[in-house]
C-alpha distance (Angstrom), angle and dihedral (degrees) to the residues before:
residue distance angle dihedral
M1 . . .
S2 3.77 . .
T3 3.78 117.8 .
A4 3.79 92.5 -153.1
P5 3.80 120.6 101.8
D6 3.80 119.7 -120.8
T7 3.80 86.4 -118.1
V8 3.78 131.7 7.0
P9 3.84 112.3 -97.1
A10 3.79 112.2 -111.6
S11 3.79 124.4 -106.1
A12 3.81 117.9 -117.9
P13 3.87 94.8 -95.1
E14 3.80 91.5 45.4
A15 3.81 91.0 47.7
R16 3.81 91.0 51.2
A17 3.81 91.9 50.1
E18 3.81 89.8 48.9
L19 3.80 90.9 48.8
L20 3.81 92.0 52.7
A21 3.80 91.6 48.5
F22 3.80 92.7 45.0
A23 3.82 93.4 47.4
G24 3.80 90.6 53.4
R25 3.79 96.4 54.3
P26 3.83 123.2 105.9
V27 3.81 110.7 -82.1
D28 3.80 125.8 -136.9
A29 3.81 102.7 -121.6
R30 3.81 96.0 -164.9
P31 3.83 112.4 113.5
D32 3.80 113.8 -104.7
L33 3.80 116.3 -124.4
L34 3.79 94.6 -162.5
G35 3.80 112.7 96.0
L36 3.81 96.9 24.0
E37 3.79 114.3 126.9
R38 3.80 116.2 -128.3
D39 3.81 95.5 -94.0
A40 3.79 92.0 48.7
L41 3.81 91.7 46.5
A42 3.81 90.1 50.0
A43 3.80 90.0 50.5
V44 3.82 95.8 53.0
L45 3.79 91.5 45.4
D46 3.79 90.4 48.3
G47 3.81 86.6 51.6
I48 3.81 90.1 66.7
G49 3.80 92.5 43.5
L50 3.81 101.4 -99.1
P51 3.82 119.3 148.5
A52 3.80 120.3 -112.5
F53 3.81 95.5 -105.3
R54 3.80 89.9 66.6
T55 3.81 89.2 69.6
G56 3.80 91.8 67.0
Q57 3.78 92.7 45.6
I58 3.79 94.4 51.0
W59 3.82 92.2 41.9
H60 3.80 88.6 55.1
W61 3.80 91.6 52.7
L62 3.80 94.4 45.1
Y63 3.80 99.4 48.8
H64 3.82 109.6 13.4
R65 3.80 96.5 41.9
G66 3.82 98.7 24.9
A67 3.80 95.9 -131.3
T68 3.80 116.2 -175.3
D69 3.82 95.3 173.9
F70 3.80 124.9 53.6
Q71 3.80 89.4 -142.9
T72 3.82 89.9 70.5
M73 3.83 91.2 60.2
T74 3.78 92.5 97.5
T75 3.82 96.0 172.7
L76 3.81 87.2 68.1
A77 3.80 122.3 77.1
K78 3.82 115.2 -103.9
P79 3.82 94.3 -115.0
L80 3.82 90.1 53.5
R81 3.80 91.6 48.3
A82 3.80 90.0 52.5
R83 3.80 91.5 48.4
L84 3.80 92.2 50.2
A85 3.81 90.9 49.6
E86 3.80 91.0 51.9
T87 3.80 92.4 49.4
F88 3.82 106.3 34.6
R89 3.79 142.9 24.2
I90 3.80 135.6 -146.6
S91 3.78 110.4 -140.3
R92 3.77 138.4 -163.8
P93 3.80 128.0 -173.7
S94 3.80 109.9 -102.2
V95 3.80 115.1 -107.2
V96 3.81 106.3 -126.6
T97 3.79 94.6 176.0
R98 3.76 136.9 -3.0
Q99 3.79 117.8 -160.1
D100 3.79 123.9 -169.5
S101 3.80 118.9 -156.5
I102 3.77 124.5 -144.1
D103 3.84 86.7 -114.4
G104 3.82 94.1 56.1
T105 3.79 97.3 -100.0
I106 3.82 114.2 140.5
K107 3.81 124.7 -153.4
W108 3.79 123.6 -167.7
L109 3.79 125.1 -165.3
L110 3.80 102.4 -152.4
R111 3.80 128.2 -161.7
F112 3.78 120.1 -152.5
A113 3.81 129.6 -151.4
D114 3.82 94.7 -85.4
G115 3.81 93.1 49.6
N116 3.81 97.2 -103.6
E117 3.78 118.7 130.8
A118 3.79 141.9 -147.8
E119 3.77 136.1 171.9
A120 3.81 133.7 -116.7
V121 3.81 126.0 -171.4
F122 3.83 131.9 -156.9
I123 3.81 116.3 -155.3
P124 3.82 115.2 -168.1
E125 3.79 120.2 -158.3
E126 3.80 133.4 171.4
D127 3.81 94.8 -96.9
R128 3.79 102.3 26.2
G129 3.79 147.5 15.4
T130 3.80 115.6 -136.6
L131 3.79 127.1 -163.1
C132 3.80 117.1 -156.2
V133 3.80 108.0 -150.6
S134 3.81 131.1 -162.5
S135 3.81 122.8 -134.4
Q136 3.82 100.9 -172.1
V137 3.78 140.2 27.2
G138 3.79 99.2 -115.2
C139 3.79 121.9 -17.9
T140 3.80 140.0 -103.1
L141 3.79 96.8 -146.4
T142 3.83 104.2 77.6
C143 3.82 93.6 -156.6
S144 3.78 102.1 -171.4
F145 3.82 96.8 -136.1
C146 3.82 95.4 47.5
H147 3.81 124.8 87.7
T148 3.81 92.1 -150.2
G149 3.80 87.9 58.0
T150 3.80 89.5 67.5
Q151 3.82 89.5 63.0
R152 3.79 115.7 77.1
L153 3.77 118.8 -127.8
V154 3.79 111.1 -88.8
R155 3.80 98.9 176.7
N156 3.79 146.3 -49.6
L157 3.77 118.1 -84.2
T158 3.80 116.9 -117.2
S159 3.77 123.4 -121.2
A160 3.81 88.8 -104.5
E161 3.82 91.5 53.0
I162 3.80 92.4 50.1
V163 3.80 92.0 47.4
G164 3.80 88.0 44.2
Q165 3.80 91.2 63.1
V166 3.80 89.6 56.8
M167 3.79 91.9 47.5
V168 3.82 92.8 50.3
A169 3.80 89.5 52.6
L170 3.81 91.7 48.4
D171 3.82 89.4 48.6
H172 3.80 92.9 52.4
L173 3.79 93.3 43.3
G174 3.80 93.9 49.9
A175 3.79 87.9 -126.1
Y176 3.82 101.0 157.7
P177 2.91 133.8 152.4
T178 3.78 89.1 40.0
G179 3.78 126.8 -139.9
G180 3.80 100.2 45.0
P181 3.82 123.0 142.2
N182 3.83 92.6 -107.5
R183 3.78 97.5 44.6
P184 3.82 111.2 156.5
L185 3.81 94.1 -146.1
T186 3.81 109.6 58.6
N187 3.81 105.3 150.3
I188 3.80 140.2 35.9
V189 3.78 125.9 -156.5
L190 3.80 121.1 -169.3
M191 3.78 91.2 -146.2
G192 3.80 101.8 114.7
M193 3.77 127.5 98.3
G194 3.81 116.0 -23.6
E195 3.80 139.9 15.2
P196 3.84 108.6 -72.2
L197 3.82 94.9 -155.7
Y198 3.81 90.3 58.0
N199 3.82 86.8 60.3
F200 3.77 97.9 34.3
D201 3.82 100.6 142.6
N202 3.80 93.1 56.5
V203 3.81 93.2 39.6
A204 3.81 91.5 50.2
S205 3.80 92.6 48.0
A206 3.80 91.4 49.8
M207 3.79 93.1 48.2
R208 3.80 92.3 49.7
I209 3.80 87.7 56.0
I210 3.80 92.1 48.1
M211 3.83 92.1 47.2
D212 3.81 94.8 50.2
G213 3.79 107.0 119.9
E214 3.81 94.3 -138.3
G215 3.80 95.3 54.2
V216 3.80 131.6 32.8
A217 3.81 85.5 -16.5
L218 3.79 102.8 -160.2
S219 3.81 113.0 162.8
K220 3.80 119.2 -124.0
R221 3.80 85.9 -118.5
R222 3.79 87.8 66.6
I223 3.81 95.2 52.4
T224 3.80 122.7 81.5
L225 3.80 124.2 -171.3
S226 3.80 116.1 -158.2
T227 3.79 120.4 -156.1
S228 3.78 133.0 -178.9
G229 3.77 87.9 -141.7
V230 3.82 115.0 -69.2
V231 3.78 89.6 168.8
P232 3.83 100.4 -172.6
M233 3.83 92.3 57.3
M234 3.80 100.3 45.6
A235 3.80 98.0 85.1
Q236 3.81 91.7 47.5
C237 3.79 90.2 51.2
G238 3.80 90.7 54.2
A239 3.79 94.4 43.9
D240 3.82 97.7 44.2
L241 3.80 101.2 37.3
G242 3.81 108.3 14.8
V243 3.79 91.4 -150.9
N244 3.79 124.6 149.0
L245 3.79 115.9 -83.6
A246 3.79 127.7 -137.1
I247 3.79 123.2 -173.9
S248 3.80 122.4 -151.8
L249 3.79 94.2 -140.7
H250 3.83 105.0 152.7
A251 3.82 97.0 162.4
T252 3.79 141.2 50.4
T253 3.81 100.0 -149.6
D254 3.77 129.4 54.9
T255 3.80 90.7 -128.8
V256 3.82 92.8 61.1
R257 3.80 95.4 36.5
D258 3.82 91.8 50.7
D259 3.81 86.5 63.6
L260 3.79 99.0 39.4
V261 3.82 98.1 38.9
P262 3.83 108.2 19.4
I263 3.83 93.3 -168.4
N264 3.81 83.1 76.2
R265 3.80 87.9 79.0
K266 3.80 87.6 66.2
W267 3.81 98.8 38.5
P268 3.81 109.9 19.2
I269 3.77 126.0 -156.8
A270 3.82 96.4 -88.1
E271 3.84 92.4 54.3
L272 3.79 91.6 44.1
L273 3.80 93.9 52.1
D274 3.80 91.3 45.2
A275 3.82 88.1 56.6
C276 3.81 89.1 48.6
R277 3.80 90.8 55.1
R278 3.82 89.1 53.7
Y279 3.81 95.9 46.8
P280 3.84 107.6 133.5
G281 3.79 114.7 -106.1
L282 3.78 95.4 11.3
N283 3.82 112.3 158.4
N284 3.80 140.7 131.4
A285 3.79 90.6 -79.4
R286 3.79 92.2 49.7
R287 3.76 107.8 41.8
I288 3.79 131.3 177.1
T289 3.80 115.3 -115.7
F290 3.79 115.1 -137.2
E291 3.78 110.7 -155.6
Y292 3.78 115.2 -149.0
V293 3.80 121.6 -177.8
M294 3.80 112.4 -151.7
L295 3.81 111.2 -128.7
A296 3.80 119.1 179.6
G297 3.78 112.2 -113.4
V298 3.81 93.2 -5.2
N299 3.82 110.1 77.2
D300 3.81 106.9 -12.5
A301 3.81 105.4 90.8
P302 3.82 122.1 119.4
A303 3.82 87.0 -112.9
D304 3.82 88.6 59.9
A305 3.79 90.4 52.7
R306 3.79 92.1 50.6
R307 3.83 91.9 47.5
L308 3.79 89.6 49.2
V309 3.80 95.3 56.8
A310 3.81 90.4 44.9
L311 3.82 91.8 51.6
I312 3.80 95.5 51.6
E313 3.80 96.5 41.0
G314 3.79 110.0 142.5
I315 3.82 95.0 17.7
P316 3.82 114.2 113.9
A317 3.78 97.0 -124.5
K318 3.75 151.4 137.3
I319 3.80 126.1 -145.7
N320 3.78 117.8 -131.2
L321 3.80 108.3 -158.0
I322 3.80 110.7 -155.1
P323 3.80 121.2 -162.9
F324 3.80 105.5 -135.8
N325 3.79 112.2 -100.7
P326 3.80 110.8 -144.8
W327 3.80 123.4 -130.3
P328 3.83 132.8 -178.9
G329 3.79 111.6 -69.5
S330 3.81 97.5 8.9
K331 3.79 117.0 147.2
Y332 3.81 95.0 -153.3
V333 3.81 134.7 90.0
C334 3.80 126.2 -154.2
S335 3.79 117.7 -109.0
D336 3.81 112.9 -106.7
P337 3.82 119.0 -103.1
D338 3.81 94.6 -105.5
T339 3.80 91.8 53.3
I340 3.80 91.5 48.7
E341 3.81 91.6 48.7
R342 3.81 92.2 49.3
F343 3.82 90.0 50.3
A344 3.82 91.2 48.3
Q345 3.81 93.0 50.8
I346 3.82 92.3 53.5
V347 3.80 90.2 51.7
L348 3.81 92.6 44.8
A349 3.80 92.0 49.7
A350 3.81 88.2 57.0
G351 3.81 89.7 58.8
Y352 3.79 101.0 -98.8
A353 3.79 124.4 121.9
S354 3.79 107.2 -119.5
P355 3.79 110.4 -174.7
V356 3.79 116.4 179.4
R357 3.78 108.5 -131.0
T358 3.78 112.6 -123.4
P359 3.82 107.5 -129.8
R360 3.79 110.1 -115.8
G361 3.79 127.9 -168.1
R362 3.81 96.3 7.2
D363 3.80 91.1 143.7
I364 3.83 90.8 62.3
L365 3.83 96.8 36.6
A366 3.79 90.1 -108.6
A367 3.81 98.9 124.4
C368 3.80 126.6 105.7
G369 3.81 111.2 -59.4
Q370 3.83 95.1 10.5
L371 3.81 102.6 94.6
K372 3.79 121.0 113.7
S373 3.81 140.0 141.5
E374 3.79 129.1 -157.0
S375 3.82 93.4 -122.5
A376 3.78 116.5 130.7
K377 3.77 134.4 173.2
L378 3.77 116.3 -87.7
T379 3.78 113.0 -117.3
R380 3.81 116.8 -114.5
R381 3.80 89.7 -105.6
E382 3.83 91.4 51.9
A383 3.80 91.5 47.4
R384 3.83 91.7 50.3
S385 3.80 90.3 48.6
V386 3.80 92.2 52.3
A387 3.81 91.9 46.5
A388 3.80 91.6 51.3
E389 3.80 94.2 54.2
């Protein structure tokens, strides 16, 4: 596959000019059906006098068949299809660029209705196809090794925008009807741009839609939410969604983690690991994944490996060792292969699986820690100008 994007991503000034132009365009005022949970969908359909059974029919077309046009919903009478089209819309984020890596990874830069952008990445493997989904435009966390952390938070993504990333991937992969034995998209990881637990209501709503057995139909066992350590929300995530949990740990002392993952200053390692031990449903069959980026001379010494296994003692877990993926302006260097292997062997000897993640999509900046868009908040003056037009 070609490594070149369909179009060249915009620079920051160009992206801001595009955002202003996009935000000032005429807006489709019809309510969007994508991203509504079943109860909400039933309510809006009831509002135009449709019986309850129509909810299931339309849900099937939206998520199992991937319909983007009411006219394709052939189990509905033509007059009803026309009425739905007059009253509602079915949206998708716009694809600004699609980049295909030499290893088969696909990255989409997606533009939402207000002009802001985020990235989603599909990673194909022999036994699975994983979609990495963003939960925010930008991020509040400023993790020093992460490219997204250099982009200030613009806003949370809505449920519809999170679901929309999944639907775009399914569209491009030709994955309808969903749920078949050879489905190309089998797993979702909330590991893209943003901190999912800082946008939990919208993330939870989106995942309930994705997990619904009559739609996209992905099991909660095939969804992993990664957090940098928003301790107060972790138990609710487990109780409400029951998805797999991954922790962006990356250090074994508070001093180092304070620099790498600044949220550690609010909830240090001891509090974070205590919350991990209390995560609902945790057992040997449902382990927590601890993500650990390997940074030369920072966190990769044998002493770090020994501290790591001591810290997580008693937690059903695996350690995912991540070779650092470089990005423009980063101050870090990836640990060399021998150092990573030595670290992995110490962890493995303590009884914890310690796979080394194979970097995917590095050539298109789609690997772990490399995602970023050029979106930025409009100033108050810009927002007033757009509103006045």
